[in-house]
C-alpha positions as YAML, in Angstrom:
chain: A
units: angstrom
residues:
- id: 1
  name: MET
  ca: [-0.20, 0.35, -0.58]
- id: 2
  name: GLU
  ca: [1.17, 3.87, -1.30]
- id: 3
  name: CYS
  ca: [2.52, 5.68, 2.58]
- id: 4
  name: LYS
  ca: [0.58, 8.41, 2.75]
- id: 5
  name: VAL
  ca: [1.33, 11.67, 5.52]
- id: 6
  name: ILE
  ca: [-0.65, 11.58, 8.11]
- id: 7
  name: ASN
  ca: [-2.03, 15.35, 8.12]
- id: 8
  name: PHE
  ca: [-1.66, 17.56, 11.68]
- id: 9
  name: LEU
  ca: [-5.15, 19.06, 9.97]
- id: 10
  name: ASP
  ca: [-6.36, 19.05, 6.42]
- id: 11
  name: LEU
  ca: [-7.91, 22.69, 6.17]
- id: 12
  name: LYS
  ca: [-8.84, 21.42, 2.52]
- id: 13
  name: LYS
  ca: [-10.11, 18.42, 3.65]
- id: 14
  name: VAL
  ca: [-12.50, 20.31, 6.20]
- id: 15
  name: ASN
  ca: [-14.21, 22.58, 4.35]
- id: 16
  name: ALA
  ca: [-14.42, 20.14, 1.25]
- id: 17
  name: GLN
  ca: [-17.37, 18.44, 3.34]
- id: 18
  name: TYR
  ca: [-19.15, 21.94, 3.50]
- id: 19
  name: ARG
  ca: [-18.30, 22.92, -0.37]
- id: 20
  name: GLU
  ca: [-21.18, 24.03, -2.00]
- id: 21
  name: GLU
  ca: [-22.91, 24.93, 0.76]
- id: 22
  name: LEU
  ca: [-19.71, 27.33, 1.80]
- id: 23
  name: ILE
  ca: [-19.92, 28.55, -2.32]
- id: 24
  name: GLU
  ca: [-23.49, 29.40, -1.95]
- id: 25
  name: ALA
  ca: [-23.87, 31.62, 1.13]
- id: 26
  name: CYS
  ca: [-19.90, 33.56, 0.05]
- id: 27
  name: THR
  ca: [-22.31, 34.02, -3.61]
- id: 28
  name: ASN
  ca: [-25.67, 35.56, -1.41]
- id: 29
  name: VAL
  ca: [-23.08, 37.80, 0.94]
- id: 30
  name: ILE
  ca: [-21.89, 38.94, -2.54]
- id: 31
  name: ASP
  ca: [-25.19, 39.44, -4.32]
- id: 32
  name: SER
  ca: [-26.61, 41.04, -1.40]
- id: 33
  name: GLY
  ca: [-24.69, 44.30, -1.95]
- id: 34
  name: TRP
  ca: [-23.96, 44.57, 2.24]
- id: 35
  name: TYR
  ca: [-20.77, 43.26, 3.13]
- id: 36
  name: ILE
  ca: [-20.59, 45.11, 6.39]
- id: 37
  name: GLN
  ca: [-22.88, 44.27, 9.55]
- id: 38
  name: GLY
  ca: [-24.97, 42.65, 7.22]
- id: 39
  name: ASN
  ca: [-27.91, 40.02, 7.24]
- id: 40
  name: GLU
  ca: [-25.31, 37.41, 7.91]
- id: 41
  name: HIS
  ca: [-23.42, 38.98, 10.74]
- id: 42
  name: LYS
  ca: [-27.38, 39.99, 12.36]
- id: 43
  name: GLU
  ca: [-28.13, 36.12, 12.35]
- id: 44
  name: PHE
  ca: [-24.69, 34.18, 13.07]
- id: 45
  name: GLU
  ca: [-24.49, 36.30, 16.67]
- id: 46
  name: LYS
  ca: [-28.12, 35.00, 16.79]
- id: 47
  name: GLU
  ca: [-27.58, 31.44, 16.02]
- id: 48
  name: PHE
  ca: [-24.18, 31.35, 18.16]
- id: 49
  name: ALA
  ca: [-25.78, 32.91, 20.88]
- id: 50
  name: GLU
  ca: [-28.42, 30.15, 20.78]
- id: 51
  name: PHE
  ca: [-25.98, 27.60, 20.75]
- id: 52
  name: CYS
  ca: [-24.29, 28.73, 23.98]
- id: 53
  name: ASP
  ca: [-27.10, 29.33, 24.95]
- id: 54
  name: SER
  ca: [-26.37, 32.96, 26.23]
- id: 55
  name: LYS
  ca: [-28.80, 36.24, 25.76]
- id: 56
  name: TYR
  ca: [-25.85, 38.06, 23.77]
- id: 57
  name: ALA
  ca: [-22.74, 37.54, 20.86]
- id: 58
  name: ILE
  ca: [-21.47, 39.99, 19.44]
- id: 59
  name: GLY
  ca: [-19.30, 39.04, 16.34]
- id: 60
  name: VAL
  ca: [-15.59, 40.43, 16.25]
- id: 61
  name: ALA
  ca: [-12.73, 40.54, 14.01]
- id: 62
  name: ASN
  ca: [-10.64, 37.76, 16.25]
- id: 63
  name: GLY
  ca: [-10.03, 36.32, 19.41]
- id: 64
  name: LEU
  ca: [-7.66, 38.32, 20.51]
- id: 65
  name: ASP
  ca: [-9.85, 41.50, 19.95]
- id: 66
  name: ALA
  ca: [-12.58, 39.36, 22.02]
- id: 67
  name: LEU
  ca: [-10.71, 39.42, 25.34]
- id: 68
  name: ILE
  ca: [-9.13, 42.47, 24.90]
- id: 69
  name: LEU
  ca: [-13.12, 44.44, 24.01]
- id: 70
  name: ILE
  ca: [-14.47, 42.64, 27.04]
- id: 71
  name: LEU
  ca: [-11.56, 43.61, 29.31]
- id: 72
  name: ARG
  ca: [-12.35, 47.64, 27.22]
- id: 73
  name: ALA
  ca: [-16.00, 47.53, 28.14]
- id: 74
  name: TYR
  ca: [-15.13, 47.06, 31.84]
- id: 75
  name: LYS
  ca: [-12.97, 49.61, 32.46]
- id: 76
  name: GLU
  ca: [-15.03, 52.18, 30.44]
- id: 77
  name: MET
  ca: [-17.74, 50.70, 32.87]
- id: 78
  name: GLY
  ca: [-15.84, 51.62, 35.76]
- id: 79
  name: ILE
  ca: [-15.16, 48.11, 36.64]
- id: 80
  name: ILE
  ca: [-11.50, 47.71, 36.11]
- id: 81
  name: LYS
  ca: [-9.03, 50.41, 35.71]
- id: 82
  name: ASP
  ca: [-5.27, 50.53, 34.78]
- id: 83
  name: GLY
  ca: [-2.95, 48.96, 36.88]
- id: 84
  name: ASP
  ca: [-5.60, 46.57, 37.75]
- id: 85
  name: GLU
  ca: [-4.80, 42.98, 38.14]
- id: 86
  name: VAL
  ca: [-6.50, 39.86, 35.91]
- id: 87
  name: ILE
  ca: [-5.80, 36.13, 36.88]
- id: 88
  name: VAL
  ca: [-4.21, 33.65, 34.00]
- id: 89
  name: PRO
  ca: [-3.08, 30.70, 33.84]
- id: 90
  name: SER
  ca: [0.91, 30.71, 33.04]
- id: 91
  name: ASN
  ca: [0.60, 27.75, 30.58]
- id: 92
  name: THR
  ca: [-1.83, 29.37, 28.23]
- id: 93
  name: TYR
  ca: [-1.64, 30.98, 25.04]
- id: 94
  name: ILE
  ca: [-0.01, 34.30, 24.31]
- id: 95
  name: ALA
  ca: [-2.88, 35.79, 22.99]
- id: 96
  name: SER
  ca: [-4.67, 35.04, 27.26]
- id: 97
  name: ILE
  ca: [-1.92, 37.30, 28.06]
- id: 98
  name: LEU
  ca: [-2.10, 40.01, 25.39]
- id: 99
  name: ALA
  ca: [-6.13, 41.08, 26.27]
- id: 100
  name: ILE
  ca: [-4.77, 41.93, 29.44]
- id: 101
  name: SER
  ca: [-1.49, 43.37, 28.89]
- id: 102
  name: ASP
  ca: [-3.37, 45.94, 25.49]
- id: 103
  name: ASN
  ca: [-5.78, 47.06, 28.51]
- id: 104
  name: ASN
  ca: [-2.82, 48.41, 31.12]
- id: 105
  name: LEU
  ca: [-3.83, 45.61, 32.90]
- id: 106
  name: VAL
  ca: [-1.29, 43.71, 35.11]
- id: 107
  name: PRO
  ca: [-1.21, 39.55, 34.44]
- id: 108
  name: ILE
  ca: [-1.09, 37.22, 37.35]
- id: 109
  name: LEU
  ca: [0.11, 34.05, 36.77]
- id: 110
  name: VAL
  ca: [-1.33, 31.46, 38.21]
- id: 111
  name: GLU
  ca: [0.52, 27.75, 37.71]
- id: 112
  name: PRO
  ca: [-2.23, 24.93, 35.90]
- id: 113
  name: ASP
  ca: [-2.80, 21.69, 37.18]
- id: 114
  name: ILE
  ca: [0.07, 19.01, 35.71]
- id: 115
  name: TYR
  ca: [-2.05, 16.53, 34.59]
- id: 116
  name: THR
  ca: [-5.67, 18.64, 33.24]
- id: 117
  name: TYR
  ca: [-3.63, 21.72, 31.80]
- id: 118
  name: LEU
  ca: [-6.53, 23.45, 32.91]
- id: 119
  name: LEU
  ca: [-5.77, 26.56, 35.49]
- id: 120
  name: ASP
  ca: [-5.43, 25.23, 39.40]
- id: 121
  name: PRO
  ca: [-8.16, 26.70, 41.15]
- id: 122
  name: SER
  ca: [-6.66, 25.77, 44.57]
- id: 123
  name: LYS
  ca: [-3.87, 27.92, 43.65]
- id: 124
  name: ILE
  ca: [-5.84, 31.91, 42.99]
- id: 125
  name: GLU
  ca: [-6.47, 32.86, 46.09]
- id: 126
  name: GLU
  ca: [-3.04, 33.29, 47.48]
- id: 127
  name: LYS
  ca: [-2.60, 35.84, 44.00]
- id: 128
  name: ILE
  ca: [-4.98, 37.50, 45.08]
- id: 129
  name: THR
  ca: [-5.13, 41.38, 46.07]
- id: 130
  name: ASN
  ca: [-6.63, 44.39, 46.84]
- id: 131
  name: LYS
  ca: [-5.98, 44.83, 43.35]
- id: 132
  name: THR
  ca: [-7.60, 41.49, 41.66]
- id: 133
  name: LYS
  ca: [-10.38, 42.59, 39.31]
- id: 134
  name: ALA
  ca: [-11.07, 39.31, 37.20]
- id: 135
  name: ILE
  ca: [-10.44, 35.94, 36.56]
- id: 136
  name: MET
  ca: [-9.47, 34.45, 32.92]
- id: 137
  name: PRO
  ca: [-9.77, 30.68, 32.80]
- id: 138
  name: VAL
  ca: [-8.85, 29.29, 30.07]
- id: 139
  name: HIS
  ca: [-10.13, 25.99, 28.11]
- id: 140
  name: LEU
  ca: [-7.27, 24.97, 27.57]
- id: 141
  name: TYR
  ca: [-7.22, 22.11, 24.47]
- id: 142
  name: GLY
  ca: [-10.94, 22.16, 24.50]
- id: 143
  name: GLN
  ca: [-11.89, 20.73, 27.83]
- id: 144
  name: THR
  ca: [-13.58, 23.51, 29.96]
- id: 145
  name: CYS
  ca: [-11.98, 24.17, 33.88]
- id: 146
  name: GLN
  ca: [-13.58, 23.48, 37.09]
- id: 147
  name: MET
  ca: [-16.01, 26.59, 36.83]
- id: 148
  name: ASP
  ca: [-17.94, 25.55, 40.02]
- id: 149
  name: GLU
  ca: [-14.77, 26.41, 41.98]
- id: 150
  name: ILE
  ca: [-13.57, 29.79, 40.52]
- id: 151
  name: ASN
  ca: [-17.01, 31.15, 40.44]
- id: 152
  name: LYS
  ca: [-17.23, 30.18, 43.91]
- id: 153
  name: ILE
  ca: [-13.41, 32.41, 44.33]
- id: 154
  name: SER
  ca: [-14.66, 35.29, 42.24]
- id: 155
  name: LYS
  ca: [-18.32, 35.76, 44.15]
- id: 156
  name: LYS
  ca: [-15.95, 35.78, 47.28]
- id: 157
  name: TYR
  ca: [-14.03, 38.29, 46.06]
- id: 158
  name: ASN
  ca: [-16.35, 40.22, 44.18]
- id: 159
  name: LEU
  ca: [-14.29, 39.52, 41.29]
- id: 160
  name: LYS
  ca: [-15.49, 38.85, 37.23]
- id: 161
  name: VAL
  ca: [-14.65, 35.45, 35.57]
- id: 162
  name: ILE
  ca: [-13.34, 35.93, 31.89]
- id: 163
  name: GLU
  ca: [-13.62, 32.74, 30.22]
- id: 164
  name: ASP
  ca: [-11.31, 32.50, 27.52]
- id: 165
  name: SER
  ca: [-13.10, 29.99, 24.94]
- id: 166
  name: ALA
  ca: [-10.79, 29.64, 22.03]
- id: 167
  name: GLN
  ca: [-10.88, 26.39, 21.83]
- id: 168
  name: SER
  ca: [-13.61, 24.92, 23.06]
- id: 169
  name: HIS
  ca: [-16.51, 25.98, 21.35]
- id: 170
  name: GLY
  ca: [-19.33, 23.98, 22.22]
- id: 171
  name: SER
  ca: [-17.96, 21.66, 25.59]
- id: 172
  name: TYR
  ca: [-20.10, 21.67, 28.15]
- id: 173
  name: TYR
  ca: [-19.70, 22.20, 32.22]
- id: 174
  name: LYS
  ca: [-22.15, 20.40, 33.78]
- id: 175
  name: ASN
  ca: [-24.97, 21.77, 31.50]
- id: 176
  name: LYS
  ca: [-24.15, 24.10, 30.49]
- id: 177
  name: ARG
  ca: [-22.06, 25.45, 27.57]
- id: 178
  name: CYS
  ca: [-18.45, 27.08, 27.75]
- id: 179
  name: GLY
  ca: [-19.56, 30.85, 27.14]
- id: 180
  name: ASN
  ca: [-22.03, 30.82, 29.37]
- id: 181
  name: LEU
  ca: [-20.11, 29.87, 32.37]
- id: 182
  name: GLY
  ca: [-18.83, 33.23, 33.82]
- id: 183
  name: ASP
  ca: [-19.80, 36.90, 33.32]
- id: 184
  name: ALA
  ca: [-18.15, 37.40, 29.48]
- id: 185
  name: SER
  ca: [-16.45, 34.63, 27.12]
- id: 186
  name: GLY
  ca: [-14.03, 35.41, 24.16]
- id: 187
  name: PHE
  ca: [-14.45, 33.11, 21.11]
- id: 188
  name: SER
  ca: [-12.04, 32.72, 18.29]
- id: 189
  name: PHE
  ca: [-13.11, 31.24, 14.82]
- id: 190
  name: TYR
  ca: [-9.32, 31.08, 13.24]
- id: 191
  name: PRO
  ca: [-9.14, 28.43, 10.50]
- id: 192
  name: GLY
  ca: [-7.67, 25.49, 12.47]
- id: 193
  name: LYS
  ca: [-10.39, 26.09, 15.71]
- id: 194
  name: ASN
  ca: [-13.07, 23.29, 15.79]
- id: 195
  name: LEU
  ca: [-15.40, 25.79, 14.82]
- id: 196
  name: GLY
  ca: [-13.44, 27.64, 12.08]
- id: 197
  name: ALA
  ca: [-13.95, 30.70, 9.33]
- id: 198
  name: LEU
  ca: [-12.21, 30.59, 6.16]
- id: 199
  name: GLY
  ca: [-10.36, 33.59, 7.18]
- id: 200
  name: ASP
  ca: [-9.95, 35.26, 10.92]
- id: 201
  name: GLY
  ca: [-13.04, 35.83, 13.10]
- id: 202
  name: GLY
  ca: [-13.74, 35.87, 16.80]
- id: 203
  name: ALA
  ca: [-17.10, 36.30, 19.19]
- id: 204
  name: VAL
  ca: [-17.53, 37.59, 22.32]
- id: 205
  name: THR
  ca: [-20.96, 36.13, 24.44]
- id: 206
  name: THR
  ca: [-22.21, 37.49, 27.99]
- id: 207
  name: ASN
  ca: [-25.98, 38.11, 29.37]
- id: 208
  name: ASP
  ca: [-25.43, 41.24, 30.41]
- id: 209
  name: GLU
  ca: [-26.88, 43.83, 28.29]
- id: 210
  name: LYS
  ca: [-24.78, 46.91, 29.09]
- id: 211
  name: LEU
  ca: [-21.84, 44.74, 28.32]
- id: 212
  name: ALA
  ca: [-22.84, 43.96, 24.78]
- id: 213
  name: SER
  ca: [-23.71, 47.13, 23.97]
- id: 214
  name: THR
  ca: [-20.53, 48.38, 25.09]
- id: 215
  name: ILE
  ca: [-18.88, 46.25, 23.35]
- id: 216
  name: LYS
  ca: [-20.40, 46.37, 20.35]
- id: 217
  name: ALA
  ca: [-19.83, 50.62, 20.30]
- id: 218
  name: LEU
  ca: [-16.19, 49.27, 21.25]
- id: 219
  name: GLY
  ca: [-15.43, 47.40, 18.22]
- id: 220
  name: ASN
  ca: [-17.73, 49.99, 15.25]
- id: 221
  name: TYR
  ca: [-15.36, 52.58, 16.61]
- id: 222
  name: GLY
  ca: [-17.15, 53.58, 19.95]
- id: 223
  name: SER
  ca: [-20.52, 54.04, 17.52]
- id: 224
  name: GLN
  ca: [-23.54, 53.51, 18.75]
- id: 225
  name: LYS
  ca: [-25.04, 56.01, 16.16]
- id: 226
  name: LYS
  ca: [-23.69, 56.24, 12.99]
- id: 227
  name: TYR
  ca: [-20.94, 59.31, 13.17]
- id: 228
  name: GLU
  ca: [-21.67, 59.61, 17.17]
- id: 229
  name: ASN
  ca: [-18.72, 58.18, 19.08]
- id: 230
  name: ILE
  ca: [-19.26, 57.91, 22.62]
- id: 231
  name: TYR
  ca: [-16.16, 56.06, 23.07]
- id: 232
  name: LYS
  ca: [-12.54, 56.08, 21.85]
- id: 233
  name: GLY
  ca: [-12.92, 52.74, 20.21]
- id: 234
  name: THR
  ca: [-11.52, 51.11, 17.61]
- id: 235
  name: ASN
  ca: [-12.16, 48.68, 14.27]
- id: 236
  name: SER
  ca: [-12.93, 45.05, 15.67]
- id: 237
  name: ARG
  ca: [-16.20, 43.50, 13.55]
- id: 238
  name: LEU
  ca: [-16.74, 39.91, 12.40]
- id: 239
  name: ASP
  ca: [-16.83, 40.52, 8.47]
- id: 240
  name: GLU
  ca: [-20.01, 39.70, 6.63]
- id: 241
  name: ILE
  ca: [-18.70, 36.52, 4.54]
- id: 242
  name: GLN
  ca: [-16.60, 34.87, 7.08]
- id: 243
  name: ALA
  ca: [-20.36, 35.32, 9.50]
- id: 244
  name: ALA
  ca: [-21.56, 33.15, 5.99]
- id: 245
  name: MET
  ca: [-19.31, 30.52, 6.18]
- id: 246
  name: LEU
  ca: [-19.79, 30.24, 10.40]
- id: 247
  name: ARG
  ca: [-23.58, 29.82, 9.75]
- id: 248
  name: VAL
  ca: [-23.14, 27.38, 7.32]
- id: 249
  name: LYS
  ca: [-19.78, 25.25, 10.06]
- id: 250
  name: LEU
  ca: [-21.99, 26.10, 12.98]
- id: 251
  name: ARG
  ca: [-24.42, 23.39, 11.90]
- id: 252
  name: TYR
  ca: [-22.50, 20.74, 12.04]
- id: 253
  name: LEU
  ca: [-20.39, 21.79, 14.92]
- id: 254
  name: ASP
  ca: [-22.14, 19.41, 17.21]
- id: 255
  name: ASP
  ca: [-21.15, 16.26, 14.60]
- id: 256
  name: GLU
  ca: [-17.34, 17.52, 14.22]
- id: 257
  name: ILE
  ca: [-17.38, 17.33, 18.23]
- id: 258
  name: ILE
  ca: [-18.83, 13.39, 18.40]
- id: 259
  name: LYS
  ca: [-16.17, 12.54, 15.49]
- id: 260
  name: ARG
  ca: [-13.10, 14.54, 17.76]
- id: 261
  name: LYS
  ca: [-14.48, 12.34, 20.58]
- id: 262
  name: GLU
  ca: [-14.48, 9.10, 19.00]
- id: 263
  name: ILE
  ca: [-11.13, 9.19, 17.75]
- id: 264
  name: ALA
  ca: [-10.08, 10.71, 21.71]
- id: 265
  name: ASN
  ca: [-11.56, 7.96, 22.91]
- id: 266
  name: TYR
  ca: [-9.79, 5.10, 20.24]
- id: 267
  name: TYR
  ca: [-6.76, 6.96, 21.12]
- id: 268
  name: LEU
  ca: [-7.52, 7.21, 25.30]
- id: 269
  name: THR
  ca: [-8.39, 2.73, 25.25]
- id: 270
  name: ASN
  ca: [-5.44, 2.07, 22.80]
- id: 271
  name: ILE
  ca: [-2.35, 4.09, 22.98]
- id: 272
  name: LYS
  ca: [-0.54, 1.81, 26.19]
- id: 273
  name: ASN
  ca: [3.14, 3.46, 26.23]
- id: 274
  name: GLU
  ca: [4.62, 3.47, 29.42]
- id: 275
  name: ASN
  ca: [6.75, 6.02, 28.59]
- id: 276
  name: ILE
  ca: [3.49, 8.44, 27.52]
- id: 277
  name: ILE
  ca: [1.08, 10.14, 30.11]
- id: 278
  name: LEU
  ca: [-2.39, 10.29, 28.11]
- id: 279
  name: PRO
  ca: [-4.48, 13.56, 28.84]
- id: 280
  name: THR
  ca: [-6.88, 13.63, 32.35]
- id: 281
  name: ILE
  ca: [-10.29, 14.79, 31.64]
- id: 282
  name: ILE
  ca: [-12.16, 15.65, 34.70]
- id: 283
  name: THR
  ca: [-15.45, 18.25, 32.85]
- id: 284
  name: ASP
  ca: [-16.49, 17.73, 29.75]
- id: 285
  name: SER
  ca: [-13.34, 18.31, 26.48]
- id: 286
  name: VAL
  ca: [-14.82, 19.01, 22.36]
- id: 287
  name: TRP
  ca: [-11.14, 17.49, 21.78]
- id: 288
  name: HIS
  ca: [-9.89, 21.01, 19.57]
- id: 289
  name: LEU
  ca: [-6.17, 19.37, 20.41]
- id: 290
  name: PHE
  ca: [-5.57, 15.70, 22.36]
- id: 291
  name: VAL
  ca: [-2.45, 16.37, 23.71]
- id: 292
  name: ILE
  ca: [-0.30, 13.87, 25.46]
- id: 293
  name: ARG
  ca: [2.81, 14.47, 27.43]
- id: 294
  name: THR
  ca: [6.77, 12.34, 27.70]
- id: 295
  name: ASN
  ca: [10.21, 13.62, 28.64]
- id: 296
  name: LYS
  ca: [11.10, 12.07, 24.84]
- id: 297
  name: ARG
  ca: [8.79, 14.17, 23.10]
- id: 298
  name: ASP
  ca: [11.87, 15.67, 20.63]
- id: 299
  name: GLU
  ca: [12.36, 12.18, 19.69]
- id: 300
  name: LEU
  ca: [8.82, 10.97, 19.82]
- id: 301
  name: ASN
  ca: [8.24, 14.01, 17.23]
- id: 302
  name: LYS
  ca: [10.78, 12.92, 15.17]
- id: 303
  name: TYR
  ca: [9.82, 9.30, 14.96]
- id: 304
  name: LEU
  ca: [6.88, 9.73, 14.25]
- id: 305
  name: LEU
  ca: [7.29, 12.23, 11.18]
- id: 306
  name: GLU
  ca: [9.90, 9.78, 10.26]
- id: 307
  name: ASN
  ca: [6.55, 7.27, 9.63]
- id: 308
  name: ASP
  ca: [4.42, 10.15, 8.69]
- id: 309
  name: ILE
  ca: [2.52, 11.16, 11.01]
- id: 310
  name: GLN
  ca: [2.83, 14.91, 11.56]
- id: 311
  name: THR
  ca: [2.95, 16.40, 15.22]
- id: 312
  name: LEU
  ca: [2.31, 20.05, 16.29]
- id: 313
  name: ILE
  ca: [3.84, 21.58, 20.32]
- id: 314
  name: HIS
  ca: [1.06, 23.45, 21.74]
- id: 315
  name: TYR
  ca: [2.92, 25.06, 22.72]
- id: 316
  name: PRO
  ca: [6.64, 24.83, 23.06]
- id: 317
  name: LEU
  ca: [7.48, 27.86, 25.01]
- id: 318
  name: PRO
  ca: [5.60, 28.93, 28.11]
- id: 319
  name: PRO
  ca: [4.29, 33.07, 28.32]
- id: 320
  name: HIS
  ca: [6.79, 33.43, 31.19]
- id: 321
  name: LYS
  ca: [9.89, 32.88, 29.29]
- id: 322
  name: GLN
  ca: [8.76, 35.13, 25.73]
- id: 323
  name: GLU
  ca: [11.10, 38.15, 25.02]
- id: 324
  name: ALA
  ca: [7.93, 39.91, 25.02]
- id: 325
  name: TYR
  ca: [7.71, 39.21, 28.40]
- id: 326
  name: LYS
  ca: [11.13, 39.73, 29.17]
- id: 327
  name: GLU
  ca: [10.68, 41.28, 32.26]
- id: 328
  name: TRP
  ca: [9.35, 37.43, 33.51]
- id: 329
  name: ASN
  ca: [11.81, 35.48, 31.84]
- id: 330
  name: ASN
  ca: [13.89, 34.87, 35.16]
- id: 331
  name: ASP
  ca: [10.69, 33.64, 37.24]
- id: 332
  name: SER
  ca: [10.11, 30.32, 37.59]
- id: 333
  name: TYR
  ca: [6.57, 27.91, 37.01]
- id: 334
  name: PRO
  ca: [7.97, 24.90, 37.04]
- id: 335
  name: ILE
  ca: [4.46, 23.15, 36.40]
- id: 336
  name: SER
  ca: [3.80, 25.26, 33.27]
- id: 337
  name: GLU
  ca: [7.37, 24.32, 31.72]
- id: 338
  name: GLN
  ca: [7.31, 21.12, 32.82]
- id: 339
  name: ILE
  ca: [3.98, 20.65, 30.56]
- id: 340
  name: HIS
  ca: [5.86, 22.76, 27.83]
- id: 341
  name: ASP
  ca: [8.93, 20.46, 27.37]
- id: 342
  name: GLU
  ca: [7.05, 17.38, 27.37]
- id: 343
  name: VAL
  ca: [3.69, 18.10, 25.03]
- id: 344
  name: LEU
  ca: [3.03, 16.70, 22.16]
- id: 345
  name: SER
  ca: [-0.47, 17.54, 19.77]
- id: 346
  name: LEU
  ca: [-1.33, 14.04, 17.87]
- id: 347
  name: PRO
  ca: [-3.59, 14.88, 14.66]
- id: 348
  name: ILE
  ca: [-7.87, 15.01, 15.06]
- id: 349
  name: SER
  ca: [-10.32, 16.08, 13.24]
- id: 350
  name: GLY
  ca: [-13.52, 15.31, 11.74]
- id: 351
  name: ILE
  ca: [-12.39, 13.63, 8.52]
- id: 352
  name: GLN
  ca: [-9.89, 11.65, 10.22]
- id: 353
  name: SER
  ca: [-10.40, 7.82, 9.35]
- id: 354
  name: LEU
  ca: [-10.00, 5.21, 11.54]
- id: 355
  name: GLU
  ca: [-7.39, 3.49, 9.65]
- id: 356
  name: GLU
  ca: [-5.15, 6.56, 10.38]
- id: 357
  name: THR
  ca: [-6.62, 6.61, 13.88]
- id: 358
  name: GLU
  ca: [-5.64, 3.20, 14.34]
- id: 359
  name: LYS
  ca: [-1.73, 3.82, 12.26]
- id: 360
  name: ILE
  ca: [-1.12, 6.46, 14.86]
- id: 361
  name: ALA
  ca: [-1.56, 4.29, 18.11]
- id: 362
  name: GLU
  ca: [0.07, 1.61, 16.62]
- id: 363
  name: MET
  ca: [2.89, 3.54, 15.80]
- id: 364
  name: ILE
  ca: [3.61, 5.45, 19.52]
- id: 365
  name: ASN
  ca: [2.50, 2.46, 21.04]
- id: 366
  name: ASP
  ca: [5.68, 0.64, 19.18]
- id: 367
  name: PHE
  ca: [8.05, 3.81, 20.10]
- id: 368
  name: ASN
  ca: [10.24, 3.26, 22.93]
...
């Protein structure tokens, strides 16, 4: 049999499933003559809010802007001010932290749990000061954080809870979807996400009417009425064509999640290599990424590539080791450092075949 490379993620093949519907949706936008904040944008906001069971969804330009605008809105509302602190996991993708810095706020890094890779609620309270105004739990790799414990802490100290849901579209915590587990949530529709656009895009969900209207205005040049600007806003709006693409793909998101869970369950059941630490799942996961851990990460990565299996590392450098935050470079976050040294993401997507999944598990089991 001819050797075939198993791509980490084949976006062309992913979107080919919906090709005719995507073309029709794009054509409808072109023919409408309305290309910014038109009907597709309006309908997607409505449908995504319903999907998350939240009252409001606001389409924005990307996932980073979603988080930036939430914090910016709280500043405009007088709830947060320059120099205040936001608690965030120390092993998150850099965007979570950039959103805090961009608002002249102070990121306070808290270590994750070594097995779930999620913000460890037991470590939050020791980092709270009189300047702490919010907690930003990150539903990393698609698994929801322990929100009951986090929300309990937030209520005790009167803190806002801002979910970073960039990797967790559709995941549940108990009987509620992410995006409806805190005060507000930021989503990314980067093409590689479980719900991915064919370009950039993002959204904020919330049940807070004042917050929603403030964010909507801030992303539209600070304007609620044309040519009247109540804030020094920015331009961060979900593109009309991307909204149309996302409306198509949202209809299939639950099916995508089911397929990812089937692949993850196969990995969890069939990967039996003592050198490999499998993910620990304590809440719900939509398996945006399937991340294993091993102290032989570089060797395994090379071995799998030699056997035509592409993998990725999410992420090779923790935020406190990035040059952008050089003031933190000498700080010690040993759990995050261990995670970033050992993690390896295996291929997983709705178009991955059982044959491919079996080969990946077999190759890992043969690794020593």
